[in-house]
C-alpha positions as a Python dict, from the first residue, in 0.01 Angstrom:
ca = {
    (1, 'M'): (0, 0, 0),
    (2, 'S'): (-18, 370, 71),
    (3, 'C'): (-362, 528, 58),
    (4, 'K'): (-230, 878, -6),
    (5, 'N'): (-81, 777, -341),
    (6, 'S'): (-371, 561, -453),
    (7, 'E'): (-612, 854, -494),
    (8, 'Q'): (-355, 1073, -668),
    (9, 'A'): (-250, 797, -903),
    (10, 'K'): (-602, 711, -1019),
    (11, 'V'): (-635, 798, -1384),
    (12, 'K'): (-891, 620, -1595),
    (13, 'F'): (-755, 379, -1852),
    (14, 'S'): (-949, 560, -2125),
    (15, 'E'): (-791, 894, -2030),
    (16, 'R'): (-444, 743, -2018),
    (17, 'L'): (-493, 581, -2358),
    (18, 'K'): (-602, 910, -2516),
    (19, 'E'): (-315, 1094, -2346),
    (20, 'L'): (-53, 851, -2474),
    (21, 'R'): (-192, 856, -2827),
    (22, 'S'): (-201, 1235, -2827),
    (23, 'E'): (157, 1259, -2696),
    (24, 'K'): (275, 1034, -2980),
    (25, 'G'): (69, 1231, -3232),
    (26, 'I'): (-91, 923, -3385),
    (27, 'T'): (-443, 839, -3490),
    (28, 'Q'): (-669, 561, -3370),
    (29, 'V'): (-617, 397, -3710),
    (30, 'Q'): (-238, 397, -3662),
    (31, 'I'): (-245, 247, -3313),
    (32, 'A'): (-503, -9, -3421),
    (33, 'A'): (-283, -121, -3711),
    (34, 'A'): (24, -133, -3487),
    (35, 'I'): (-135, -369, -3235),
    (36, 'G'): (-360, -563, -3472),
    (37, 'V'): (-710, -448, -3373),
    (38, 'S'): (-976, -236, -3541),
    (39, 'K'): (-999, 141, -3517),
    (40, 'G'): (-1347, 92, -3377),
    (41, 'L'): (-1211, -109, -3087),
    (42, 'I'): (-965, 168, -2999),
    (43, 'S'): (-1259, 411, -3002),
    (44, 'L'): (-1462, 183, -2774),
    (45, 'W'): (-1172, 169, -2525),
    (46, 'E'): (-1121, 546, -2533),
    (47, 'N'): (-1492, 606, -2477),
    (48, 'E'): (-1519, 352, -2193),
    (49, 'L'): (-1760, 129, -2383),
    (50, 'R'): (-1535, -179, -2379),
    (51, 'E'): (-1232, -295, -2186),
    (52, 'P'): (-930, -448, -2359),
    (53, 'T'): (-823, -806, -2309),
    (54, 'L'): (-502, -876, -2123),
    (55, 'S'): (-323, -951, -2449),
    (56, 'N'): (-436, -616, -2591),
    (57, 'L'): (-326, -436, -2274),
    (58, 'I'): (17, -594, -2309),
    (59, 'A'): (33, -495, -2677),
    (60, 'L'): (-56, -135, -2587),
    (61, 'A'): (199, -123, -2304),
    (62, 'D'): (467, -261, -2535),
    (63, 'F'): (376, -18, -2812),
    (64, 'Y'): (389, 285, -2582),
    (65, 'D'): (682, 143, -2382),
    (66, 'V'): (501, 186, -2050),
    (67, 'S'): (413, -49, -1765),
    (68, 'L'): (71, -209, -1734),
    (69, 'D'): (26, -23, -1405),
    (70, 'F'): (90, 310, -1578),
    (71, 'L'): (-144, 222, -1863),
    (72, 'A'): (-416, 123, -1616),
    (73, 'G'): (-373, 450, -1426),
    (74, 'R'): (-236, 286, -1112),
    (75, 'T'): (95, 475, -1121),
    (76, 'Q'): (221, 804, -1260),
    (77, 'D'): (545, 661, -1401),
}
């Protein structure tokens, strides 16, 4: 694994989640309903107070049509 890309690719999950939601122009309520969680849980994830379960990460990645690595901030694409 290349070290030069690992620092550049590091984006916090919470930042990526907010970025994706903003790009889609949807609310926390809308994403919560789409993946079957509460709006409060989305808020906790975006504010780094909780981490999603693997099944919720997969649901988010499927909803946004992105890879888990992208969602987790490990890659830029």
